[in-house]
Every structure is written in C-alpha cells, then in structure tokens.
N, C-alpha and C positions, 0 to 999 in steps of 0.2 A: 498348637505346640508351646510348650513352656520355651522361654530364652532366660539361660543362665547369665547371670552378671559376675562381675569380680567377686571373687570369695577370698577373704582377708582374714588372717590368723594373727596373733600376736606373736612378735620376735622374742627370742630366748637367749640367754647368754649360754649357748652350747656349741661345739666344735665339730668341725668335719673330719672324719677318718678317710683315708684313701680308699675311693671305691672300687677295690680291687676283689676279685675273686681268688679263691684259693689258689695260690700260685704254684702250689706243688703238684698240681694234676697235668701239666702240661707235658707232652711228649717231643722228641725228636723231629725237626722240621724237614719238609722235603719228601715226606710218604705220602705215596698215591693214595686216594680214598679207599680203593678196593683193597688195599693191605691194612688199614687202620685197625680193622677188628682183629685180625691175626696178629699185628705187632702189638696192639695193647694187651692182649692176653699174654703174649710172650714176655712184654716188659712187667706186668704184674707178677708173673711166674718167677722173673729173674729177680725182681723186688722181693719177694717173700724169701727166695734162698739167700740173699744177701743180707736181710735184716740180723742175722746173729754174727756175720763177718765183721760189722763195724768198720768198713774200708769206704773211701771215696777217693775222687781223682782231683788233683789241684789244678789250678788255672792253667790253661794252655795244654793240658794233656788231652790225648786221644780219647775219644768217647762215642759211643753208638747205643743203640737201645738195648743192646744185651750187655753193654759193660756196667762196670760199677758207676755208680752217680757221682755228680761234680758235688764238689765239697761245697762250693757256694756257686751261684749264678745258674747257668744252664749249658745244655750241649747245642752248639751252634749246626748250621746247615754245613759247614765246612767240618764237622766232627771234632771240633776241639771245645774243650770246657772254656766258658768264658763269664767273667764276672766284672763289675765295676769297681775300678781301681780307687785308691784314695783320692779324694775330693771330686769323685763322679757323682751324678745325680742319684737320689735314690728314692723309694716311695715311703717307707714308715719312718717319717720324721721323729728324731729322738728315741727309736726303738730298735730291736733286733731286724736285721733286713738281710735275708739270703742273697739277694741281688750283689750286695757289696762283698766283695772279697775279704773285708775284714768282718763281715756279718753284722756292722753297725752302722746305722744310718744317724747322722748328727742331726742337732737341733736346727743347722741352717741347712737340711735336707740333701747333704753331700755325705758320702762315704768317710767316716772316720778311720784313722789309723789305728792298729792294735796296739794297746798299751802293753806294758811290760808285765810278764809272767802269764799273759793271756795265749791261747792257743792260735797257732798260725797255720793250722793244716792246709789252708788254701794256699799257700804260698807266702814270700816275703813281703807282706803289706804293713810292716810293723812302724811305729811312730819313729821321728827322726833320733838317731843315737843308739836304735836298737836294731837287732838283726834276729831272725828266725833260726833258732838252735834247739836241736832235741824236740822239735814241735812246739815250742813256745818262744815269744818275743823276750829276749835277754838283751842286756847291755853289750854293746858292740865290743867290749874289750873283755867279756866273758870267755873262758875256754873251757868251760865245763862240760861241753857237749860239742860232737861234730854237727855240722850243718846237715839237716834232715833231708833226705832223698824222697821226693814224693812219687811213688807208685803205687799200685794196687795192693802189693804185699806188703808196703812199709808204712802206708799211710793209718793212723789208728784212731782216727775220729769217728764220732758217730755217724752213720751214713744219713744221708738226707736224698729226697727223690729229685730226679732232673727237674729241670724247671724251664719252662717258658710260657709267656703270656698267651692264653687264647684269644681269639678274633673277640674284639670288642672291649678289652680290657687295656689298662694304662699301657703305654710306652713311652720312652724318651726322645728319639730323634724323630720329630714330627715332620711328616712329609718324606721321609726317607727310609733308608735300610735299617732294621733295628735287630739285632741279635736276639733281644729279650721276645719278641714275637714269634709264636709258632709259625706264623706266615713269613716271617722275615721282612715284613712290610709295616710302616707305621704311617697312620694317615696323618693329615694335617691338625685333625681334632685331637690328636695324642691318643689314639686308640688303635689298637692292632688291627690291620685289615683282615679280611677272610669272608667266609659266606654270612648270609644274615644271621645274626645273633638276637636271642630272645632275652628282654629284660623284664622280669615279672610280668610275662605276656605281652610286652610290647615288643613288636619286632623291629629292628633298625638295620638297615642297610650300611655295612660297615666299609665296603669299598668305595662308596661315594661320601661326598662331604654334604652336610646339610646346607639349603639355599634358604637365606631370609624371604619371608614373603613381602611381595610389593604391593599389597593392599592397603589402600589408604582409608582411613576413617571416613564414612559416609552418614553416619548418624551420631549424634550426641548421646551420653549415658541418659538413661531416665531420670537420675538422680544428681543434685548438684551438691557440692561441698557446702557445709553448713556456713563455712567463713573461708575467705582466701587470704593469704598474705597481700601486702601491696604489691603492685605489679614489677614484677623482676623477671622479665621475659628472657625465655632460654636462647641464646645465640643459635642462628639458624645453621650454622657450620661450625665447627672446631677452627681454633686458629690456625692449626697445623693440618692439612689434609691427611687423614690415615691412610693406610693402605687398604684395599678392598677386603682383605681377609686377615685375620689375625695371625701373627707368626706364633714360632714355638713358644710355648708356655714357658718355660726355662731356658733361654737362649745358649748354645754353646759358646757363642762369640757375643754376649751382649754388648749394646751401642752405649756407649759413655761420652759425656758431653762435660764440659767444664766452663765456669764463667772467668772472666777478667775482672781487674780492679778489684779485688777482694783481700788485696795485700800480700797475696801470693805470687809467685813466679809463673807465667805463662803456662796455661794448659794446667795447672794444679787448684786443688779445692781447699778451703779452709774449714777445719774440722774444729769445732768447739765442744769441749766437755766441760760441763758446769756441776759441779757437787756441791749441794748445800748439807751440811752435817747437822747431826742431834749433839746432845750431849756428849758423845763418845766419838768424836771425830776422828780420833786416831786410830779408831778400828778400821775405817776405810782405806782400800786400796784399789788401784784400776790400772788396766794398761790397754793399748791399743797396738795390734800386731797385724802383719800380713795374713790373710785368710790361708795361705798355703804352708805357713808354719807358726807356731807360738813363738818360735824361737826368734822370728824375725821381729822384734818389738820396737815400734817406732816411737811411742812415748809411755812413760811408766811413772806412777806415783805409788809409793810403797806406803804401808802402815806406819803410823806414828807421825806423819808429816802436817795432818790437818788439825786445826784447833776445833774446840766445841763450838756449836753453833755458828759456824763461818760458811761464807759463800765464796767457791773457789773456781777459778776459771782458767783453762789452759786452751790456747788455740795453737794449732800445727797445720802445716800444708802438705798435701799429700797429691799424690797421682792418681788420676781416676782408676777405681778396681776395687776389689773385695778386701774388707778388714774384717779382724773381729775385735770386738770391745768387750771386756770382761770388769766386772765389777767384784770385790769380795768384802765381805763383813767379818772381821777376825772373830768376834762373838758370836756371830750369828743372827742378829736381832735388826739387821738393817740401818735405815736412817729413818724412819718413821714408823710407828708413831709412838712408841713407848716412852721416848726420852727427847721428843723434838718432832719438828715438822719437816725433815730434810727431803732431799730429792736428788734424781740423777737426770739430766738432761744431756742430749748430743744434739748439736746443730750443723748442718752442711751450707756453707755460704750464708749464715745467720738465718736458715731456715730450720725450725725445730721437727725432727725427724723421729725422735724418741724422747719419751719422758715417764720415768718409773721412779715410784715412791716405795712400793710394796714389797720388794724383794727383801730375803732374810740374810742367809748365807752368802748366795753368789747367784749372779746371771750373766748371760754373754748373749750377744746379737751380733750378726753379720750386717755390716754397714756396706751398702752398694754404692760407693762414693763416684758421682758423675753420671749415674745410671738414669736413662731417660725412658720413663715408662709409657710415655707417649706413643713411642715407635712400635707400631704393630696392633695400635687400637683401630676398630672399625668406627665408623663415624657413629653408628647406633650406640656404640660403647661411650663414645665421646658425649654424646648428648644424655646418657644415664648419668655420667659425670658431672655434668653442666646442671642437669636439673637438680641433684643433690646440693651442690655448692651454692646455686644462686638462692635456695631456701635457706640453707645454712648461713649464709653470710647476712641475709635479712635477721634471720632469727637470733643470731649470735649478737649482733650490733644493736638490734631493738632491746635487748637486754643488757647493755651496757658491759660487754665482754669483748674482747678481741676475737675477730672471726679466725676459726680453723678450717681451713678446707680439707677435703679429701683427695688422695692420691689414688690413681688406679693402681690395681696388682692384677697382673694376668693370672696368676695363680689363683686367687680368690675368685676370678670371673670363670676360670676353668672348674674348679670345684663346684661353683654354683651351677653351671651348666650341666654337669653331671647329676646334679639332684634334681635339677628340672626336668631332666630326661626321665629319670626314674619316677618321678610324680606323676608323668603321663598315664600310668597305669590307673590313677584314681579318678580319671575324667568324669566317669559315671557317679561319683559321689558328691555332696557339697561341701564337704571340708577339704583342708589342705594340709599336710603334716610336715613339722621340722623335721630335718636329719637329727638323729640321737648322737650324743657325744660328739659335738661341734663346740668349740670354744669361741669361734667368731660367733659375733652377731648375725642375725639373719631375718629378712623380711621375705614375706612370700607372698604372690597374687597369683590369681588363676581367672581367665574368662573363656566361657563356653558358649557357643552359638553358632548362627548363622555367618557366613564370612561377612556380609554385608552389615552386620549388625554386631551384636555382641561376641561373635567369634573373631572380629577384624584384628588386625596388628595395631595397637594403640601405640601412640609416640610416648618415649620414654618420659616426657614431662607429665602425661596424663596419668601415667602409672606410678610416678613418684607422687604425685599431687593427692593421689588417692591415699597414699599413706600419711601425707601431711595435712593438707587441707581438709580433708574430712573427719580429721580427728582434732583440729585445732581447738574446739571448744569441749572435748571430752575431759573427763578426769582419769588419772591413771587407775588401772592399767588399759581403760578403754582406747589410750592414745599412744600405746607402746610402739606402733609403727612409727609415728612421729618422733617419739623419744629417741628411738634407734637411729632413724635417717639423719637427725640433727646432733646426735650425742657429740657434743664438743671434744671428749678425749680421744674419738675414733679419729685416725689419720688415714686410713687405708681401705679402699673398697673395690668390689668388683660384682659385676652381675651377669648373669647367664639365662638363656631363654631357651624353651622347646617349644614344638608343636606339632600336632598330627591331627589327621582327618578324623571327625567323630560326628556321628548322626548327622548326615547332609552339610555338615559344617566345619569347624574348627574347635581343637582344645587347645589352648595356649596357657603356658606356665612361666612365671617369672621370679626368679630368686635372686636376690642381692646379699652379699656378705661383707661383714664389718669388723676391721681390726684397729683399735680393741672393739670388744663386745659391748652395746649399751645395756640399759636397764639391769645395771650392776649394782647390788646391795641396796635395792630399793626398800627392802624390810626395815633396814636399818634406819632410814629416814622416815620411816612411817608414810611412804609414798602415796598412799590411797587418801591420805588426808589433805583437804585443800589443794594447795600447790608445792606440796613437799617434796614431789618429783622433780621441781626445777632445779634445786641447788646441785645435786648429782650429774644431773644433765650438762650443767654449763661449767662443771669443776674443769682444772687443768688436766687432770687423769683419773683414772679409776684402777680397781684393783682386778677387774674381769678381763678374760680373753688374753691374747698374746699381745705384746708390745706392738708388733710388726708382723706383716704377712708370711708366708713361707720363704719367700725371695730373700727377705732381710728388711732393713729400715734403709731408705733411699728419698 
C-alpha cells in the first residue's frame, strides 16, 4: 500500500473572500421539517408575485414567509426584520452587504453608516449629522421632505429576498443565539448549527465542534531537510496558558490591556505616527479618530504643514479601544516613490503595527489599541506562532536586519481553517490548491496515510520546518514557502487545520495565512536569478496584500 507524504505547493500573494454560500436563499426559521417543501413553494410563489411591486420591510417590521421581504438582513424567529446596525460586524469587507442595515460593510469589517443622498429604506442608519427623509439621508437641518414612514405600501426600494444563513455557513455570535442563522444557533466554530451539511462532497456535523487528534508522532519522515538553521528550539508551552478552545473570532467585548511607564497616564497607550514625506510634503495630511465617529478626532495634521523630505513624528496617549487612522495625499501620488522614498508608520507603545509606503490618494486602517490577541489562542496555535517566530528571528538577524515577529490573528486563523476544511475533498489527489482571490499570503501542506505513520498529527514545528528547512538551499521559486513564512514585511498570521478519516488512515490539511503577503513583486527583482529574492524578503515593507488582518492593526 502506498503511503502519501506531505504535499507542498508554492504560496501566492492572493486574498481570501468570505466562504459564504448565497445568503439570499435562506427562509424563516422555526419551520418544521415536514412543512419546508410547502413553505418553500409558497415562498417562491410569493417572491414571484412581489418582484414587480418593488416593496420591502424596514428593520424591526413584522415579517413572515408570506410577507414582503426585509430590506436588509433577514426575518427572525420572532417574526421581526433584523439587520446589523452601524458598527456591527459584517461579512463582505469593503463591499455591499445585505446583513448591514446600511447595506455597506466597511474596510474594518463593520457596518458603515449611510452617506448623504444615499437610500435609507431599511431605516434611519444615516451618518452623524444626517437624517432619513424622503427615502434618503439628508442634512439634519433640511426640511425638504417629511420623514418617510416605512411599511409595505410606502417603501419604494427594490425588493430583496429574506436572508438567513443555512447550516454550515458563517455566523457572528459564536457559541450563542444568532438571528442570522436559520437554526438560530451559532457554533463556537462560527458556523450556523443544524443538520449535517455537505461541502463539496465532505460531510461535516455542524452541531458538534471538531476535536483535535491526540495522536503523537511514532515515526520520523522518510526524508530529512537538506539543511536546517542553527538550533532554536520551540518553547514547549506558550508563556501564557491559552484557553482550551478558541474564543469568538471577532469578540463583541475584546480584551484590552495597556502598559505603564510609556510616558502616558496609567492605563493609556502611546500611539506614535511617523510620516516621512517626499518632495511634496505639503500634500500629506492625516488624522486619528475614535472608531465610532470620524468627528471625534483625537489628533490631526492638515495639508500644508509638512516640509519636503522631512521625517515628522507625533506621539499621543489614548485609552484602550478602537480608532481609525486615515492618511490623505492631496495630489494622489502618495509619499513614494515618484518624488522620494517616504513612508507612513504607526507604533503602539514603540512597537510597529503598520508600515505603508505605497498608498496613492488615501488609506485608512483600524487600530485596536491595547488589544491582546493571545486571549483565546489554543496551545497548538501558540506553537504555530512560536515555530514561525523562532525561525524568523534567526533568519532576520543572520541577514543583519532587525527581527520582525509575527502576531496572531484569530480572523486569519478562522479563514485558514475554512479553506483547510474545503481542501479535504481533494485527499485522493496528489496536489493541493490555493484559494482564489485572496490578498493575504498562504502556505499549504497535506499529509495522508496510516495514523501511525504519514497520517499522524505532526507538531507545528515540523510542519513549519518543512516549509523552511526543506527549502533553505533551493533557488526561487522553489523556496517560496520559506520566503513567505519568513517574509519580513509580514506582521500578522493565523493557521487552521482540518482532518478526516481516509483509506483506513487520516487525511490532514494545514493552512497558514499571512498579512502582508509574501513573494511580492518578485518579477521586478528578477528573483529567479541568484539570490535576488533576498532583498524584497528582508525589506521593511512591500506593496502586496493588506497592511493588517481583518480585525485591524494591533
């Protein structure tokens, strides 16, 4: 019987999209199984009848399967239209999202407010200073229309299907009730509970949580790395004992901590913004504001204040919480690289969390000041992080650059696990496939075989070692796993795993995601020649992938 070993593929600078099914196919919850066929038929007939009427129900309106659909969100088991309000969590980051009352999901993964002159059919979820009148958000002082009353006869927005997430799809309130799930229940793995679901031929029990295997390695791999870095053993346990199970990916009440002796008042965090300008320093402006309102600006530098080719630093002390950092360039050519080599840096208590050189007109990021990402990490996740950082430290310092550690991202880990589960459908083939349309970097691995040999649960240091030690003497792109894992501009990572019984043994998939993405612009450096791949790998920043993970910078 043939035994399959690890199957490795090259990482790519590609980005994950939310692994959600069509969210417009859900139905009202609480229906008995024997009623579903009739209910669905009636619902489809009702939908066809309503398509020409162009009506929908606002948030908190009464709804059922015979009524007009909700404008945004879905119909809850309490027969009420519900949608995520402003600053609520959402799925389609930076895109249209019907789960938001505003129908817009911001770049920080939270529902945005409705801007002036945009439709507010779902209700008054307009931005500060605006109110919903005549079906649009207008200035609060405007009296050009009476306040729109929302009911079936008066709402004039295009109809949209009632929405709820079927079993197995993403949900918000991990481990609790969730109105977005058709079942009303969200598992701790942030998937809607229900009966068994089928993912491309792979059946997953959605009412139970996956349990990691306790199998220990009993046999070494048949092949050894061609060369290993000097000994830098992985610590046996993380410094802080993690909880036995991961917590919610996007916690409704995240844990914040702050240091002392940073020049700020007790409990505050020092935020440092460093702007290095190009020839046109006066074009650059920026502000730091509370995440709940851009009007609550804490510090601001307007255009015309910076000199050419200057380095400018502003320190400010803030309480732990979420803040928006926004930079503008008046002309739209950024700070690099047509007229100089400028940059934008943000540090929290002197630790760099953001480094951007390549924006043009504007960019904005959420800063999660005082956020502690180690809360909710499992021991195995901590070992994945440590396996990367011990190798990164040795690699960076041996190449005479400062060491840049990775910080754990629960959201990247969650997305990695989703893809790892979907890859289980390919256990019978030799290859392994990257997810399409992903801007984060990605390393993949798979091991298949008897549980005592090739199908065993390998320790994270061995998995990461196969990406690094096995490729240490290879030229690019044969070392693309190594370059991604050790890519110095990357600051955040998360890993996810999956397993299933297969051919009297096990099939296991490991996925790690990185932000920023590695292997960026390698063609510009002629990376396949000699060691030309090394300079971009050791740079301070790169242009590919997001600055920070979906949670923000921390």
